[in-house]
C-alpha positions as CSV (number, residue, x, y, z in Angstrom):
1,X,-10.6,0.1,31.2
2,X,-13.1,0.3,28.5
3,X,-15.4,-2.1,26.4
4,X,-14.8,-3.1,23.5
5,X,-15.2,-5.0,20.6
6,X,-11.8,-6.5,19.8
7,X,-8.2,-7.4,21.1
8,X,-4.9,-6.7,19.6
9,X,-3.9,-10.2,19.1
10,X,0.2,-11.0,18.4
11,X,1.3,-14.9,18.9
12,X,5.1,-14.7,18.5
13,X,7.6,-17.3,18.0
14,X,11.4,-16.8,19.3
15,X,13.1,-15.8,16.2
16,X,9.8,-13.5,14.7
17,X,6.1,-12.5,14.4
18,X,3.7,-15.8,13.3
19,X,0.4,-13.3,13.4
20,X,-1.0,-10.8,14.1
21,X,-4.8,-9.4,14.2
22,X,-7.6,-7.8,15.9
23,X,-9.4,-10.5,17.3
24,X,-13.0,-11.2,19.1
25,X,-12.2,-14.3,20.9
26,X,-8.7,-16.2,21.6
27,X,-9.4,-20.5,23.1
28,X,-6.3,-22.0,24.0
29,X,-5.5,-24.7,26.6
30,X,-3.8,-24.3,29.7
31,X,-2.0,-26.4,32.9
32,X,-5.4,-25.5,34.2
33,X,-7.8,-26.8,30.9
34,X,-9.3,-25.5,28.3
35,X,-10.2,-21.4,28.0
36,X,-11.5,-19.3,25.8
37,X,-11.1,-15.0,26.2
38,X,-13.0,-12.2,25.1
39,X,-11.8,-9.0,24.8
40,X,-13.1,-7.8,28.1
41,X,-11.5,-10.5,30.1
42,X,-9.8,-9.3,33.0
43,X,-6.4,-9.1,32.5
44,X,-3.9,-12.3,33.2
45,X,-1.4,-14.4,32.1
46,X,-1.6,-18.3,31.6
47,X,1.2,-21.1,30.6
48,X,0.2,-22.7,27.8
49,X,0.3,-26.1,26.9
50,X,1.2,-27.8,23.3
51,X,-1.8,-27.4,21.4
52,X,-4.3,-25.9,19.9
53,X,-4.7,-22.3,19.3
54,X,-7.8,-20.7,17.6
55,X,-8.1,-17.0,17.5
56,X,-11.5,-15.6,15.7
57,X,-10.5,-12.3,14.0
58,X,-12.6,-8.6,14.2
59,X,-14.4,-10.7,11.0
60,X,-15.1,-13.6,12.1
61,X,-13.4,-16.2,10.9
62,X,-11.2,-18.5,13.0
63,X,-7.3,-19.2,12.6
64,X,-6.4,-22.4,13.6
65,X,-2.5,-22.8,15.1
66,X,-0.5,-25.9,16.7
67,X,1.3,-24.7,18.8
68,X,4.0,-25.9,21.6
69,X,4.9,-25.2,25.4
70,X,4.1,-21.5,25.9
71,X,3.1,-18.1,27.2
72,X,-0.1,-16.1,27.1
73,X,-0.6,-12.8,28.7
74,X,-3.6,-10.6,28.3
75,X,-3.2,-6.7,29.5
76,X,-6.3,-4.2,28.7
77,X,-7.5,-5.1,24.5
78,X,-3.6,-6.7,24.0
79,X,-3.3,-10.2,24.9
80,X,0.5,-11.3,23.8
81,X,1.5,-15.3,22.8
82,X,4.3,-16.9,23.1
83,X,5.4,-19.5,22.3
84,X,8.9,-21.7,21.4
85,X,7.3,-23.5,17.8
86,X,4.2,-22.6,16.1
87,X,2.5,-23.2,12.4
88,X,-1.0,-22.4,11.3
89,X,-3.7,-24.7,9.1
90,X,-6.4,-22.9,7.3
91,X,-8.4,-25.6,9.2
92,X,-8.0,-28.4,11.3
93,X,-7.5,-31.2,8.9
94,X,-4.5,-29.5,7.2
95,X,-3.4,-28.0,10.4
96,X,-2.8,-31.8,11.5
97,X,-0.8,-32.1,8.2
98,X,0.8,-29.1,8.9
99,X,2.1,-30.0,12.5
100,X,3.8,-33.6,11.3
101,X,5.0,-32.5,9.1
102,X,7.2,-28.8,10.6
103,X,7.4,-29.9,13.5
104,X,8.2,-33.9,13.6
105,X,10.8,-33.0,11.3
106,X,12.3,-30.2,14.1
107,X,12.2,-33.0,16.1
108,X,14.0,-34.9,14.3
109,X,16.5,-32.4,14.2
110,X,16.8,-31.7,17.1
111,X,17.8,-35.2,18.5
112,X,20.5,-35.6,15.5
113,X,22.1,-32.1,17.6
114,X,21.8,-33.6,20.8
115,X,23.8,-36.4,19.6
116,X,26.0,-34.5,18.1
117,X,26.6,-32.1,21.4
118,X,26.9,-35.9,23.4
119,X,29.8,-37.2,20.9
120,X,31.6,-33.6,21.4
121,X,31.4,-33.4,25.7
122,X,32.3,-37.3,25.8
123,X,35.6,-36.2,24.2
124,X,36.0,-32.9,25.9
125,X,36.0,-35.5,29.1
126,X,38.4,-37.6,27.4
127,X,40.9,-34.9,27.1
128,X,40.6,-34.0,30.2
129,X,41.7,-37.6,31.8
130,X,43.9,-37.7,29.5
131,X,45.9,-34.8,30.4
132,X,45.8,-35.6,34.7
133,X,47.4,-38.9,33.4
134,X,51.5,-39.4,34.5
135,X,53.9,-38.5,31.7
136,X,56.2,-41.2,31.9
């Protein structure tokens, strides 16, 4: 592998590409602790925790992302990050507000969906139990 000044970083959500750029550095938090990665870092895979992901682009500007759990794969000078949910903020203060507005709202929507699914499951179980009753 040749020496490089930048690496290509892609941050993906299940439905779309959230962010892509050439980067000098990626900082994230994995299950075994926080780490920073430079372009010539060895190849590896890391399971990411819900945390703040910081990508320093080729011009040296830091980009901040609030991410849910995910997976980071570095191969050569390519870094692919796949996360369940993620949002970008202009800085750490605005990122916190964005996370509160976006991700907390999604959690409430998921809770409502789980409640509706539980009611459907209970109805199906009731109907199956009615089928087992003898007709008299």
